[in-house]
C-alpha positions in Angstrom: 261.1 162.0 -68.5 259.0 160.9 -70.6 259.9 160.8 -74.2 256.4 160.3 -75.4 255.6 163.5 -74.1 258.4 165.5 -72.4 256.6 165.8 -69.3 257.8 163.3 -66.0 254.7 163.0 -64.0 255.5 165.3 -61.2 255.1 167.6 -64.0 251.8 165.7 -65.0 250.4 166.0 -61.9 251.6 169.5 -62.1 249.3 170.3 -65.2 246.8 168.5 -64.0 246.5 170.8 -60.9 246.5 174.1 -63.3 243.7 172.0 -65.3 241.5 171.4 -62.6 241.8 174.9 -61.1 240.8 176.6 -64.4 237.9 174.4 -65.0 237.0 176.2 -61.4 237.5 179.3 -62.9 240.2 180.0 -60.0 243.7 180.5 -59.3 246.5 178.2 -57.8 249.3 179.8 -55.1 252.7 178.4 -56.1 252.8 176.6 -52.8 249.6 175.0 -53.6 251.2 173.5 -56.5 254.3 172.8 -55.5 252.3 170.5 -52.8 249.9 169.3 -55.7 253.1 168.3 -57.4 255.5 167.3 -54.9 258.1 169.7 -56.2 259.6 172.3 -54.3 258.0 175.5 -53.7 261.7 177.5 -54.7 261.9 175.6 -57.9 258.2 176.1 -58.9 258.4 178.8 -61.6 261.2 176.2 -63.6 258.2 173.4 -63.6 255.8 175.4 -64.7 258.1 177.1 -67.7 258.6 173.4 -68.9 254.9 172.8 -68.5 254.2 175.9 -70.8 256.8 175.3 -73.0 255.0 171.9 -73.4 251.2 173.4 -74.2 252.5 175.6 -76.6 254.3 172.8 -78.4 250.8 170.2 -78.3 249.2 172.9 -80.0 247.8 174.7 -76.5 248.2 178.0 -75.5 251.2 178.8 -72.0 247.8 180.6 -70.6 247.5 178.5 -68.2 250.4 179.3 -67.0 248.7 182.6 -65.5 246.9 181.3 -63.1 249.8 180.2 -61.1 249.8 182.8 -58.3 251.6 184.4 -55.8 250.4 184.2 -52.7 251.1 187.6 -51.8 250.4 189.6 -54.9 248.3 187.6 -56.6 249.0 187.4 -59.9 252.7 185.2 -61.8 255.7 186.0 -60.8 258.3 187.2 -63.4 259.1 184.7 -64.6 255.6 184.8 -66.6 257.4 187.0 -68.8 259.1 183.7 -70.6 255.7 183.4 -72.3 254.2 187.4 -72.2 257.7 189.3 -73.9 257.2 192.5 -72.0 255.6 191.0 -68.8 258.7 191.7 -66.8 258.7 195.6 -67.2 255.0 196.3 -66.3 253.5 198.1 -63.5 252.6 196.1 -61.3 248.7 197.2 -62.2 249.2 196.4 -65.4 250.1 193.5 -65.2 246.8 193.1 -62.9 244.9 194.3 -66.2 247.2 191.8 -68.6 246.4 188.9 -65.8 242.9 189.4 -65.5 242.0 189.3 -68.9 245.1 185.7 -69.7 242.9 184.3 -66.6 240.0 184.8 -68.5 240.8 182.9 -71.5 242.7 179.9 -70.1 239.0 179.9 -67.8 236.7 179.3 -70.9 239.3 177.5 -72.9 237.9 174.5 -74.2 240.3 172.2 -75.1 241.5 171.5 -71.5 240.0 168.1 -71.1 242.1 167.4 -74.5 245.3 167.8 -72.7 244.7 165.6 -69.9 243.5 162.9 -72.5 246.9 163.8 -74.3 248.1 162.9 -70.6 247.2 159.5 -70.3 
């Protein structure tokens, strides 16, 4: 783990892949994130949590995690509730509505280049 910023190299790859997708206004599946970062798809949620915590510590929002989705449902898994209280108890339709709003915010966020600079 890098003491300076709290992310190891694979977590940085994960964050870069998320930002790259956000800039293209696209969601990205957990499987694709795993492939791009070198993590196993099964444990990608824990890594996304660490990335979200990093973003919050650096003054950014964890909304970026909203674009990481399950390939079958096209919405984030219940672990996403770590950053948005009550997410887990929402119906699938309510989750979809919330996630679409958050994803749009992630797509429009103008600070992603600053995050990339902070990683280097």
